[in-house]
Backbone as CSV, one residue per row, in Angstrom:
resi,resn,N_x,N_y,N_z,CA_x,CA_y,CA_z,C_x,C_y,C_z
1,UNK,0.840,-1.186,-0.002,0.003,-0.001,-0.008,0.885,1.227,-0.003
2,UNK,0.470,2.225,-0.806,1.186,3.490,-0.701,0.570,4.333,0.391
3,UNK,1.026,5.519,0.576,0.571,6.373,1.684,-0.910,6.681,1.644
4,UNK,-1.570,6.478,0.520,-2.991,6.800,0.391,-3.867,5.526,0.475
5,UNK,-3.284,4.400,0.875,-4.065,3.188,1.014,-4.351,2.463,-0.289
6,UNK,-3.588,2.768,-1.322,-3.771,2.119,-2.618,-2.624,1.159,-2.848
7,UNK,-2.965,-0.051,-3.254,-1.914,-1.054,-3.508,-1.100,-0.632,-4.715
8,UNK,0.208,-0.854,-4.629,1.060,-0.517,-5.767,0.699,-1.408,-6.963
9,UNK,0.853,-0.889,-8.139,0.536,-1.671,-9.332,1.437,-2.904,-9.457
10,UNK,2.655,-2.800,-8.957,3.566,-3.969,-9.028,3.010,-5.125,-8.200
11,UNK,2.537,-4.840,-6.999,1.966,-5.852,-6.150,0.683,-6.397,-6.733
12,UNK,-0.177,-5.564,-7.262,-1.427,-6.014,-7.867,-1.127,-6.881,-9.073
13,UNK,-0.168,-6.487,-9.870,0.195,-7.306,-11.061,0.733,-8.674,-10.612
14,UNK,1.542,-8.677,-9.568,2.097,-9.933,-9.064,0.966,-10.860,-8.561
15,UNK,0.020,-10.266,-7.837,-1.073,-11.068,-7.320,-1.970,-11.605,-8.441
16,UNK,-2.111,-10.882,-9.513,-2.890,-11.371,-10.644,-2.229,-12.584,-11.306
17,UNK,-0.914,-12.686,-11.231,-0.181,-13.802,-11.815,-0.037,-14.984,-10.864
18,UNK,-0.401,-14.786,-9.630,-0.262,-15.853,-8.625,-1.192,-17.029,-8.961
19,UNK,-0.641,-18.215,-8.908,-1.415,-19.424,-9.198,-1.348,-20.281,-7.907
20,UNK,-2.538,-20.626,-7.415,-2.607,-21.481,-6.228,-2.996,-22.893,-6.701
21,UNK,-2.187,-23.870,-6.352,-2.404,-25.229,-6.787,-2.987,-26.078,-5.670
22,UNK,-3.722,-27.115,-6.052,-4.172,-28.126,-5.125,-3.208,-29.283,-5.192
23,UNK,-2.538,-29.584,-4.131,-1.571,-30.663,-4.126,-1.634,-31.478,-2.852
24,UNK,-1.075,-32.683,-2.937,-1.108,-33.575,-1.786,0.117,-34.501,-1.830
25,UNK,0.613,-34.875,-0.675,1.552,-35.965,-0.563,0.740,-37.183,-0.105
26,UNK,0.772,-38.211,-0.929,-0.046,-39.367,-0.704,0.856,-40.564,-0.412
27,UNK,0.463,-41.356,0.590,1.254,-42.549,0.955,1.078,-43.659,-0.068
28,UNK,2.177,-44.339,-0.352,2.123,-45.576,-1.115,1.923,-46.668,-0.068
29,UNK,0.794,-47.356,-0.157,0.415,-48.329,0.864,1.345,-49.534,0.898
30,UNK,1.405,-50.149,2.048,2.295,-51.323,2.258,1.970,-52.478,1.281
31,UNK,0.708,-52.616,0.970,0.326,-53.698,0.056,0.279,-53.226,-1.374
32,UNK,0.710,-51.966,-1.610,0.681,-51.370,-2.940,-0.526,-50.496,-3.094
33,UNK,-0.513,-49.662,-4.077,-1.612,-48.716,-4.314,-1.410,-47.458,-3.455
34,UNK,-2.345,-46.545,-3.669,-2.274,-45.253,-2.979,-3.302,-45.211,-1.833
35,UNK,-3.040,-44.347,-0.845,-3.944,-44.300,0.286,-5.148,-43.418,0.040
36,UNK,-5.309,-42.896,-1.159,-6.529,-42.157,-1.537,-7.009,-42.717,-2.875
37,UNK,-8.295,-42.721,-3.108,-8.834,-43.251,-4.376,-8.429,-42.334,-5.547
38,UNK,-8.372,-42.927,-6.725,-7.939,-42.231,-7.911,-8.815,-41.000,-8.218
39,UNK,-10.114,-41.120,-7.973,-10.986,-39.979,-8.278,-10.632,-38.771,-7.412
40,UNK,-10.198,-39.022,-6.183,-9.744,-37.932,-5.307,-8.412,-37.360,-5.811
41,UNK,-7.465,-38.244,-6.139,-6.175,-37.788,-6.644,-6.312,-37.018,-7.947
42,UNK,-7.272,-37.384,-8.762,-7.476,-36.724,-10.040,-7.886,-35.276,-9.900
43,UNK,-8.394,-34.903,-8.754,-8.788,-33.518,-8.507,-7.625,-32.609,-8.190
44,UNK,-6.477,-33.181,-7.878,-5.294,-32.399,-7.478,-4.524,-31.953,-8.725
45,UNK,-3.821,-30.823,-8.557,-2.933,-30.340,-9.615,-1.549,-31.046,-9.515
46,UNK,-1.193,-31.493,-8.305,0.097,-32.071,-8.085,-0.004,-33.164,-7.013
47,UNK,0.428,-34.352,-7.336,0.383,-35.466,-6.394,1.809,-36.018,-6.242
48,UNK,2.225,-36.001,-5.001,3.523,-36.497,-4.589,3.268,-37.819,-3.877
49,UNK,3.904,-38.889,-4.302,3.703,-40.207,-3.676,4.950,-40.597,-2.903
50,UNK,4.742,-41.170,-1.734,5.905,-41.538,-0.915,5.645,-42.764,-0.061
51,UNK,6.752,-43.433,0.216,6.747,-44.599,1.081,7.045,-44.077,2.499
52,UNK,6.092,-44.235,3.405,6.294,-43.869,4.790,6.238,-45.079,5.739
53,UNK,5.546,-46.129,5.285,5.357,-47.341,6.108,5.863,-48.538,5.346
54,UNK,6.202,-49.571,6.091,6.648,-50.825,5.478,8.056,-50.660,4.858
55,UNK,8.871,-49.857,5.468,10.176,-49.579,4.866,11.187,-50.732,5.111
56,UNK,10.803,-51.713,5.856,11.697,-52.879,6.041,11.275,-54.072,5.198
57,UNK,10.331,-53.813,4.284,9.912,-54.869,3.360,11.092,-55.252,2.435
58,UNK,10.983,-56.443,1.818,12.034,-56.833,0.880,12.150,-55.844,-0.298
59,UNK,13.331,-55.806,-0.858,13.681,-54.873,-1.958,12.650,-54.930,-3.099
60,UNK,12.278,-56.110,-3.514,11.351,-56.198,-4.671,9.987,-55.662,-4.289
61,UNK,9.567,-55.900,-3.061,8.230,-55.421,-2.658,8.189,-53.885,-2.583
62,UNK,9.220,-53.289,-2.037,9.273,-51.790,-1.987,9.379,-51.264,-3.425
63,UNK,10.209,-51.871,-4.227,10.366,-51.409,-5.599,9.028,-51.520,-6.343
64,UNK,8.336,-52.630,-6.192,7.022,-52.803,-6.874,6.028,-51.765,-6.403
65,UNK,6.033,-51.424,-5.127,5.137,-50.386,-4.627,5.391,-49.039,-5.308
66,UNK,6.684,-48.685,-5.405,7.054,-47.419,-6.030,6.736,-47.462,-7.538
67,UNK,7.015,-48.554,-8.168,6.710,-48.676,-9.596,5.224,-48.570,-9.855
68,UNK,4.406,-49.126,-8.973,2.958,-49.002,-9.093,2.500,-47.544,-8.957
69,UNK,3.134,-46.791,-8.073,2.794,-45.391,-7.921,3.217,-44.609,-9.164
70,UNK,4.381,-44.942,-9.699,4.850,-44.253,-10.915,3.915,-44.502,-12.092
71,UNK,3.366,-45.718,-12.157,2.426,-46.067,-13.240,1.064,-45.428,-13.099
72,UNK,0.742,-44.943,-11.888,-0.552,-44.303,-11.651,-0.603,-42.966,-12.382
73,UNK,-1.547,-42.771,-13.263,-1.620,-41.550,-14.062,-1.862,-40.278,-13.212
74,UNK,-2.290,-40.448,-11.962,-2.565,-39.269,-11.115,-1.348,-38.843,-10.325
75,UNK,-0.302,-39.648,-10.280,0.901,-39.349,-9.520,1.873,-38.583,-10.414
76,UNK,2.410,-37.478,-9.879,3.354,-36.652,-10.636,4.802,-36.907,-10.246
77,UNK,5.029,-37.196,-8.978,6.383,-37.214,-8.449,6.516,-38.203,-7.314
78,UNK,7.695,-38.826,-7.208,7.990,-39.715,-6.082,8.834,-38.908,-5.084
79,UNK,8.351,-38.865,-3.868,9.040,-38.096,-2.823,10.096,-38.947,-2.123
80,UNK,11.137,-38.251,-1.669,12.264,-38.880,-0.940,12.394,-40.379,-1.289
81,UNK,12.811,-40.656,-2.534,12.731,-42.005,-3.055,13.514,-43.123,-2.328
82,UNK,14.467,-42.779,-1.467,15.175,-43.837,-0.754,14.783,-43.911,0.712
83,UNK,14.068,-42.927,1.194,13.573,-42.943,2.594,14.617,-42.685,3.661
84,UNK,15.803,-42.292,3.256,16.856,-42.171,4.284,16.617,-40.973,5.189
85,UNK,17.053,-41.083,6.404,17.173,-39.980,7.356,18.620,-40.002,7.818
86,UNK,19.356,-38.986,7.485,20.803,-38.979,7.731,21.118,-39.217,9.190
87,UNK,21.981,-40.162,9.454,22.434,-40.581,10.782,21.320,-41.156,11.648
88,UNK,20.164,-41.437,11.073,19.049,-41.995,11.853,18.456,-43.235,11.198
89,UNK,18.382,-43.234,9.847,17.789,-44.369,9.156,18.453,-44.489,7.795
90,UNK,18.937,-45.687,7.484,19.543,-45.926,6.168,18.437,-45.971,5.109
91,UNK,18.890,-45.907,3.864,17.958,-46.033,2.740,17.266,-47.405,2.849
92,UNK,15.993,-47.438,2.481,15.358,-48.732,2.405,15.803,-49.393,1.126
93,UNK,15.633,-50.706,1.092,16.063,-51.518,-0.055,15.137,-51.231,-1.236
94,UNK,15.650,-50.628,-2.269,14.892,-50.307,-3.442,15.768,-50.381,-4.656
95,UNK,15.241,-50.859,-5.769,15.968,-50.917,-7.026,15.799,-49.579,-7.739
96,UNK,16.740,-48.663,-7.500,16.624,-47.334,-8.065,16.760,-47.329,-9.562
97,UNK,17.494,-48.265,-10.129,17.584,-48.349,-11.593,16.186,-48.590,-12.183
98,UNK,15.419,-49.474,-11.577,14.057,-49.734,-12.050,13.187,-48.506,-11.843
99,UNK,13.384,-47.808,-10.744,12.611,-46.571,-10.474,12.935,-45.524,-11.527
100,UNK,14.219,-45.340,-11.811,14.618,-44.365,-12.841,14.009,-44.711,-14.207
101,UNK,14.116,-45.980,-14.554,13.586,-46.435,-15.857,12.083,-46.149,-15.950
102,UNK,11.367,-46.479,-14.900,9.898,-46.272,-14.883,9.545,-44.778,-14.891
103,UNK,10.288,-43.993,-14.110,10.039,-42.566,-14.058,10.259,-41.935,-15.463
104,UNK,11.326,-42.356,-16.145,11.574,-41.845,-17.478,10.474,-42.291,-18.448
105,UNK,10.084,-43.550,-18.367,9.075,-44.099,-19.295,7.690,-43.451,-19.080
106,UNK,7.346,-43.182,-17.830,6.030,-42.637,-17.505,6.040,-41.120,-17.353
107,UNK,7.173,-40.496,-17.643,7.283,-39.039,-17.553,6.951,-38.487,-16.201
108,UNK,7.585,-39.049,-15.190,7.365,-38.629,-13.786,8.585,-37.909,-13.271
109,UNK,8.394,-37.168,-12.211,9.439,-36.395,-11.549,9.945,-37.181,-10.330
110,UNK,11.155,-36.879,-9.906,11.678,-37.413,-8.653,12.050,-36.220,-7.763
111,UNK,11.800,-36.392,-6.492,12.071,-35.314,-5.524,13.488,-35.396,-5.001
112,UNK,14.106,-34.231,-4.848,15.263,-34.072,-4.019,14.782,-33.340,-2.784
113,UNK,14.610,-34.033,-1.718,14.095,-33.463,-0.458,15.256,-32.731,0.197
114,UNK,15.136,-31.411,0.327,16.191,-30.544,0.795,16.371,-30.506,2.305
115,UNK,15.494,-31.148,3.026,15.660,-31.150,4.474,17.048,-31.681,4.815
116,UNK,17.776,-30.943,5.666,19.128,-31.427,6.022,19.073,-32.795,6.760
117,UNK,17.899,-33.189,7.172,17.756,-34.521,7.777,17.641,-35.612,6.708
118,UNK,17.348,-35.234,5.466,17.134,-36.214,4.412,18.121,-36.102,3.264
119,UNK,18.139,-34.970,2.579,18.906,-34.797,1.334,18.787,-36.058,0.480
120,UNK,17.526,-36.376,0.190,17.151,-37.607,-0.520,16.302,-37.162,-1.723
121,UNK,16.879,-37.326,-2.829,17.929,-38.106,-3.379,19.306,-37.487,-3.067
122,UNK,20.321,-38.350,-2.971,21.660,-37.821,-2.785,22.234,-37.349,-4.152
123,UNK,23.429,-36.814,-4.136,23.990,-36.270,-5.371,24.210,-37.329,-6.443
124,UNK,24.632,-38.518,-6.062,24.873,-39.589,-7.049,23.566,-39.995,-7.693
125,UNK,22.515,-40.130,-6.896,21.196,-40.502,-7.426,20.652,-39.401,-8.342
126,UNK,20.832,-38.156,-7.971,20.354,-37.039,-8.818,21.077,-37.035,-10.151
127,UNK,22.389,-37.295,-10.119,23.154,-37.312,-11.367,22.664,-38.452,-12.265
128,UNK,22.366,-39.598,-11.688,21.858,-40.751,-12.465,20.496,-40.385,-13.104
129,UNK,19.640,-39.727,-12.345,18.324,-39.321,-12.879,18.500,-38.326,-14.029
130,UNK,19.436,-37.420,-13.874,19.707,-36.438,-14.938,20.101,-37.153,-16.217
131,UNK,20.926,-38.167,-16.140,21.366,-38.907,-17.315,20.224,-39.470,-18.123
132,UNK,19.102,-39.764,-17.432,17.931,-40.336,-18.110,16.881,-39.260,-18.434
133,UNK,17.214,-37.991,-18.177,16.300,-36.918,-18.484,15.117,-36.802,-17.540
134,UNK,15.257,-37.337,-16.333,14.167,-37.284,-15.339,14.244,-35.925,-14.627
135,UNK,13.201,-35.151,-14.691,13.208,-33.881,-13.988,13.223,-34.082,-12.476
136,UNK,14.030,-33.295,-11.807,14.112,-33.281,-10.363,13.301,-32.096,-9.834
137,UNK,12.600,-32.319,-8.753,11.917,-31.271,-8.039,12.585,-31.120,-6.705
138,UNK,13.064,-29.912,-6.398,13.668,-29.667,-5.103,12.570,-29.156,-4.169
139,UNK,12.387,-29.831,-3.056,11.386,-29.384,-2.068,12.053,-29.303,-0.706
140,UNK,11.414,-28.587,0.192,12.000,-28.337,1.506,11.493,-29.281,2.579
141,UNK,10.366,-29.968,2.323,9.705,-30.751,3.377,9.346,-29.864,4.561
142,UNK,9.101,-28.590,4.258,8.829,-27.606,5.309,7.469,-27.864,5.971
143,UNK,7.487,-27.833,7.256,6.266,-27.891,8.045,5.985,-26.593,8.730
144,UNK,6.768,-25.551,8.381,6.583,-24.204,8.854,7.269,-23.243,7.891
145,UNK,6.996,-21.979,8.031,7.619,-20.993,7.133,9.154,-21.036,7.293
146,UNK,9.618,-21.222,8.509,11.059,-21.269,8.732,11.685,-22.431,7.996
147,UNK,10.962,-23.534,7.824,11.486,-24.686,7.108,11.807,-24.421,5.649
148,UNK,11.265,-23.367,5.095,11.552,-23.030,3.702,13.036,-22.669,3.477
149,UNK,13.699,-22.299,4.545,15.116,-21.968,4.463,15.960,-23.173,4.053
150,UNK,15.459,-24.365,4.176,16.182,-25.584,3.800,16.399,-25.670,2.274
151,UNK,15.697,-24.865,1.507,15.808,-24.935,0.037,17.275,-24.803,-0.382
152,UNK,18.058,-23.987,0.341,19.462,-23.819,-0.044,20.229,-25.142,-0.002
153,UNK,19.894,-26.041,0.920,20.589,-27.318,0.990,20.269,-28.185,-0.230
154,UNK,19.038,-28.102,-0.679,18.661,-28.835,-1.870,19.361,-28.293,-3.111
155,UNK,19.491,-26.984,-3.189,20.164,-26.347,-4.304,21.639,-26.801,-4.328
156,UNK,22.262,-26.782,-3.151,23.661,-27.204,-3.075,23.807,-28.700,-3.457
157,UNK,22.860,-29.524,-3.038,22.896,-30.949,-3.385,22.762,-31.110,-4.906
158,UNK,21.841,-30.337,-5.485,21.631,-30.429,-6.937,22.867,-29.985,-7.690
159,UNK,23.516,-28.923,-7.218,24.744,-28.453,-7.859,25.821,-29.497,-7.757
160,UNK,25.953,-30.132,-6.595,26.947,-31.192,-6.398,26.728,-32.326,-7.399
161,UNK,25.485,-32.562,-7.749,25.120,-33.624,-8.706,25.314,-33.178,-10.156
162,UNK,25.628,-31.930,-10.353,25.826,-31.437,-11.722,24.518,-30.971,-12.375
163,UNK,23.452,-30.826,-11.585,22.207,-30.382,-12.129,22.250,-28.867,-12.390
164,UNK,21.568,-28.446,-13.412,21.413,-27.017,-13.725,19.918,-26.680,-13.592
165,UNK,19.605,-25.433,-13.805,18.189,-25.024,-13.731,17.361,-25.803,-14.728
166,UNK,17.931,-26.238,-15.822,17.183,-26.995,-16.851,16.780,-28.365,-16.311
167,UNK,17.537,-28.898,-15.343,17.266,-30.242,-14.802,16.288,-30.196,-13.634
168,UNK,16.065,-28.994,-13.074,15.223,-28.847,-11.903,13.894,-28.214,-12.346
169,UNK,12.837,-29.021,-12.225,11.525,-28.604,-12.766,11.019,-27.338,-12.097
170,UNK,11.184,-27.232,-10.788,10.548,-26.081,-10.142,11.409,-24.814,-10.188
171,UNK,12.252,-24.693,-11.225,12.867,-23.410,-11.559,12.020,-22.698,-12.598
172,UNK,10.937,-23.327,-13.021,10.128,-22.832,-14.113,8.725,-22.440,-13.654
173,UNK,8.068,-21.628,-14.451,6.651,-21.325,-14.113,5.781,-22.566,-14.275
174,UNK,4.651,-22.593,-13.615,3.777,-23.756,-13.616,3.350,-24.210,-15.033
175,UNK,3.006,-23.329,-15.950,2.636,-23.791,-17.270,3.761,-24.591,-17.957
176,UNK,5.009,-24.215,-17.703,6.108,-24.989,-18.300,6.290,-26.321,-17.577
177,UNK,6.089,-26.340,-16.279,6.215,-27.599,-15.531,5.178,-28.602,-16.043
178,UNK,3.987,-28.137,-16.321,2.934,-28.995,-16.814,3.297,-29.642,-18.160
179,UNK,4.168,-29.052,-18.914,4.564,-29.614,-20.240,5.726,-30.597,-20.105
180,UNK,6.348,-30.690,-18.929,7.508,-31.554,-18.733,7.054,-32.972,-18.470
181,UNK,7.920,-33.949,-18.595,9.143,-33.908,-19.397,8.871,-34.139,-20.859
């Protein structure tokens, strides 16, 4: 607002361009499938699928769960694909080569979770995804406004992997993201 109570045209113009999306992080169930029905997921603009439970299952079972999520037409991205928590929990057993192949085939994104507790995907995994043309989305896993500061760790991780802005989907406006990959 200027001194007369009128919003500046710059702010008004910015607000006119603001796009609010409907998105959700959806669990990949232990027996496979998503924890919400497809008709519900279809209403979202962005669906992030993640393994939160059953992380001690055999490698093939976890891999099959993730591959099923990738094949789901309503899922856009796989979150923290290895499930690691640095110094607290190792990666779960998953065939990342199969995940990369499926993500590339189904035109899905993979998340680089920038939380300093995760940094999942790591730099080696991000570089492998880049080689297959899989777009990476850097997210903060923020549960508060302060958590958004973690974005810098994700950017550093992406740089360590050799990623550029062209490899990171969320460096672009939403209409361009929708056209990827």
